C-alpha positions as a printed Julia matrix, in Angstrom:
314×3 Matrix{Float64}:
  0.0    0.0    0.0
  1.19   3.48  -0.79
  1.88   5.54   2.34
  1.13   9.27   2.69
  4.8   10.15   2.28
  5.11   8.17  -0.98
  2.76  10.44  -2.88
  4.11  11.62  -6.22
  2.02  14.75  -6.64
  3.76  18.06  -6.19
  2.99  19.82  -2.91
  1.1   23.1   -2.96
  2.91  26.31  -2.14
  0.78  26.62   1.0
  2.01  23.21   2.15
  5.64  24.16   1.56
  5.01  27.4    3.45
  3.78  25.35   6.39
  6.76  23.02   6.09
  9.32  25.83   6.42
  7.2   27.88   8.89
  7.14  30.8    6.48
  6.15  33.65   8.88
  8.79  32.67  11.44
 11.48  33.69   8.93
 10.57  37.31   9.64
 12.43  36.83  12.92
 15.69  36.07  11.08
 16.86  39.26   9.3
 16.85  41.2   12.57
 19.68  39.0   13.87
 21.86  40.04  10.95
 20.8   43.66  11.28
 21.64  43.74  14.99
 25.06  42.24  14.27
 25.8   44.71  11.49
 24.83  47.73  13.57
 26.69  46.5   16.64
 29.92  46.05  14.69
 30.01  49.13  12.45
 27.02  51.27  13.36
 25.56  50.99   9.88
 24.24  48.55   7.26
 26.36  47.65   4.25
 25.13  46.28   0.88
 26.39  42.81   1.87
 23.95  42.81   4.78
 20.98  42.17   2.48
 22.62  39.09   0.95
 23.54  37.88   4.44
 19.9   38.26   5.52
 18.78  36.19   2.52
 21.39  33.54   3.38
 20.17  33.36   6.98
 16.53  33.05   5.92
 17.4   30.21   3.55
 19.3   28.37   6.28
 16.43  28.91   8.73
 13.92  27.47   6.27
 16.29  24.56   5.62
 16.32  23.83   9.34
 12.53  23.83   9.52
 12.2   21.41   6.6
 14.91  19.17   8.03
 13.17  19.25  11.42
 10.01  17.8    9.93
 11.99  15.23   7.94
 13.72  14.04  11.11
 10.53  14.09  13.2
  8.18  12.45  10.69
  7.59   9.34  12.8
  7.06  11.25  16.03
  4.83  13.85  14.35
  2.62  11.08  12.95
  1.56  10.47  16.56
  1.94  13.85  18.23
  1.23  16.32  15.38
 -0.61  14.53  12.6
 -1.75  17.86  11.14
  1.77  18.77  10.02
  2.58  18.59   6.28
  4.47  15.27   6.34
  2.25  13.03   8.5
 -0.87  14.46   6.87
  0.47  13.42   3.46
  0.52  16.94   2.01
  4.31  16.83   1.58
  6.42  13.72   0.94
  9.27  13.03   3.34
 11.8   12.95   0.51
 10.53  16.36  -0.6
 11.25  17.74   2.86
 14.82  16.42   2.71
 15.33  17.78  -0.79
 13.95  21.14   0.31
 16.33  21.22   3.26
 19.29  20.35   1.03
 18.4   22.88  -1.64
 17.85  25.69   0.85
 21.12  24.85   2.61
 23.01  25.1   -0.68
 21.27  28.39  -1.44
 22.09  29.75   2.01
 25.77  28.9    1.72
 25.92  30.28  -1.8
 24.39  33.57  -0.7
 26.83  33.76   2.2
 29.74  33.31  -0.19
 28.29  36.01  -2.42
 27.91  38.34   0.54
 31.38  38.0    2.01
 33.44  35.19   0.53
 35.57  33.11   2.89
 35.02  35.42   5.84
 31.24  34.97   5.59
 31.51  31.21   5.06
 33.62  31.07   8.22
 30.38  31.78  10.1
 27.81  30.29   7.72
 29.39  26.82   7.65
 29.46  26.33  11.45
 25.94  27.74  11.58
 24.81  25.18   9.01
 26.57  22.42  10.92
 24.76  23.32  14.13
 21.37  23.42  12.36
 21.83  19.97  10.82
 23.33  18.5   13.99
 20.44  19.83  16.06
 17.73  18.44  13.79
 19.33  15.06  13.14
 21.05  14.29  16.42
 21.01  16.84  19.26
 17.4   17.93  19.55
 16.4   15.41  22.2
 19.69  15.53  24.1
 20.76  17.89  26.9
 22.91  19.71  24.32
 19.89  20.61  22.18
 19.02  24.05  23.6
 22.68  25.08  23.65
 23.12  24.01  20.02
 20.15  26.05  18.89
 21.27  29.02  20.98
 24.69  28.79  19.37
 23.18  28.73  15.89
 21.17  31.85  16.56
 24.16  33.63  18.09
 26.18  32.81  14.98
 23.39  34.31  12.92
 24.01  37.63  14.68
 27.75  37.36  14.11
 27.1   36.63  10.42
 25.85  40.19  10.06
 28.88  41.71  11.76
 31.86  43.1    9.91
 34.51  40.32   9.85
 37.05  42.61  11.48
 34.72  43.74  14.28
 32.79  40.65  15.29
 33.8   41.01  18.93
 31.74  44.21  19.06
 28.66  42.16  18.17
 29.24  39.54  20.87
 26.91  41.15  23.48
 24.03  41.17  20.99
 24.84  37.62  19.89
 24.9   36.36  23.48
 21.53  37.96  24.27
 19.91  36.47  21.17
 21.46  33.13  22.09
 20.12  33.36  25.65
 16.64  34.09  24.34
 16.83  31.15  21.93
 17.9   28.84  24.74
 14.7   29.63  26.66
 12.48  29.09  23.61
 14.15  25.76  22.82
 13.88  24.6   26.42
 10.16  25.41  26.4
  9.6   23.74  23.03
 10.42  20.35  24.53
  7.13  20.49  26.43
  4.79  21.65  23.64
  2.98  18.32  23.41
  2.82  17.09  27.02
  2.88  20.33  29.0
  5.66  21.37  31.37
  6.45  21.34  35.07
  5.67  24.82  36.39
  9.37  25.31  37.13
 10.29  25.3   33.42
  8.31  28.36  32.24
  9.11  30.06  35.55
 12.84  29.59  34.96
 12.67  30.72  31.34
 10.67  33.78  32.43
 13.51  34.74  34.77
 15.93  34.39  31.87
 13.72  36.56  29.69
 13.56  39.28  32.32
 17.37  39.28  32.59
 17.71  39.42  28.8
 15.3   42.35  28.58
 17.17  44.27  31.26
 20.5   43.69  29.53
 19.12  44.71  26.13
 17.68  47.91  27.58
 21.01  48.74  29.2
 23.06  48.13  26.05
 23.26  51.8   24.93
 24.66  52.83  28.29
 27.31  50.11  28.16
 28.16  51.05  24.58
 28.54  54.71  25.46
 31.15  53.78  28.04
 33.0   51.33  25.78
 33.14  53.23  22.49
 35.25  56.38  22.21
 33.7   57.51  18.92
 31.6   60.7   18.97
 27.82  60.29  18.88
 26.15  60.31  15.47
 23.61  63.03  14.87
 19.96  62.57  14.05
 18.26  64.51  11.26
 17.47  67.29  13.7
 21.06  67.67  14.77
 20.67  66.07  18.2
 22.94  63.28  19.46
 21.63  59.83  18.57
 22.35  58.57  22.09
 18.97  59.64  23.48
 17.06  58.04  20.61
 19.13  54.89  21.05
 18.31  54.7   24.75
 14.6   55.27  24.18
 14.49  52.74  21.33
 16.36  50.12  23.31
 14.1   50.57  26.32
 10.94  50.43  24.2
 12.1   47.29  22.39
 13.09  45.59  25.63
  9.74  46.43  27.19
  7.81  45.12  24.18
  9.9   41.95  24.26
  9.28  41.39  27.95
  5.56  42.12  27.61
  4.91  39.75  24.71
  7.2   36.83  25.5
  7.3   37.31  29.25
  3.52  37.59  29.4
  3.11  34.3   27.53
  5.63  32.62  29.83
  3.84  33.95  32.9
  0.59  32.4   31.65
  2.38  29.12  31.05
  3.9   29.23  34.52
  0.45  29.8   36.02
 -1.13  27.03  33.96
  1.61  24.91  32.28
 -0.62  22.96  29.92
  0.56  21.95  26.45
 -1.57  24.72  24.91
 -0.09  27.45  27.06
  3.45  26.16  26.52
  2.9   26.13  22.73
  1.62  29.68  22.93
  4.72  30.71  24.87
  6.98  29.05  22.29
  5.17  30.79  19.43
  5.4   34.1   21.26
  9.09  33.48  21.88
  9.85  32.91  18.21
  8.21  36.14  17.1
  9.14  38.19  20.18
 12.7   37.92  19.02
 11.82  40.85  16.74
 11.32  43.45  19.51
 14.47  42.1   21.16
 16.34  42.62  17.9
 14.83  46.1   17.72
 16.18  46.86  21.19
 19.64  45.62  20.22
 19.6   47.53  16.93
 18.54  50.74  18.64
 21.14  50.19  21.33
 23.77  49.79  18.63
 22.98  53.28  17.37
 20.37  52.74  14.63
 17.0   53.61  16.19
 15.36  54.25  12.81
 16.15  50.73  11.61
 15.0   49.43  14.99
 11.67  51.13  14.37
 11.26  49.17  11.14
 11.82  45.91  13.0
  9.32  46.88  15.66
  6.75  47.83  13.03
  7.12  44.42  11.34
  6.34  42.51  14.53
  2.52  42.92  14.39
  2.57  41.76  10.76
  4.49  38.63  11.73
  1.98  37.9   14.49
 -0.93  38.22  12.07
  0.74  35.86   9.58
  1.41  33.39  12.37
 -2.34  32.98  12.84
 -2.46  31.52   9.31
  0.79  29.53   9.31
  2.05  28.3   12.67
  5.63  29.35  13.52
  6.16  26.21  15.66
């Protein structure tokens, strides 16, 4: 008998969008943007190609995740594209491979060997996580490392150390989301969302304080806004606003999960965590000295949340 994953018909675009969690990719370019701003204070033409590379690698990871989890999803999440028969398993693997090749090619186009020096380890972590590490104690750390590398991918190769604070904060956030995601199906002990909420609060505080730390560490004079005023005030306001929005959206969902740690509330917290990365990125971008670009990230967050109601980010 022909199984659902042996179907020969081509999948619909909507099914492929569900496979790669299309709306969740909106959380990816902000990593690169935060890294670029933290390292040089501005965005270069190569940043756009790096963003495209990161999106392709993110989508590859989502497709590979479903390929690796096909058997488990048939029991726990039969509505997903593979167990429901809407996408063949071999198509998911081919999609992951093709998107990985595209991501590495775009990285090479963006910055040659220096860019591949980050993109290749990032790719290795994504594939290792999906195929081997996800269910091990190293899983959350692997995913956090991948997301931190995504921030460093946007940084100027000669100034990547300047982007380390932003990379570490994005990595810390990703660790909490990954830790929560392990309990999406069964629910979690109350201690898990409570612990991740504490981590989120610490991340928000650090992101809000980033402009003050940067002002002490960087000797360069402040850039001026269009009205001739130092950009430092706008950076501080933008960082604080982004950190508050991040804590409100993700922290609020975690607080609800801590109060009632059912599978539904944990899934909601994970979904909020994926998309709440955008206000965190906005805080980091503003703190790096680009409040106008941070505003664009913040403005995109409601759009991502609306799209997530149609295509689940988890």
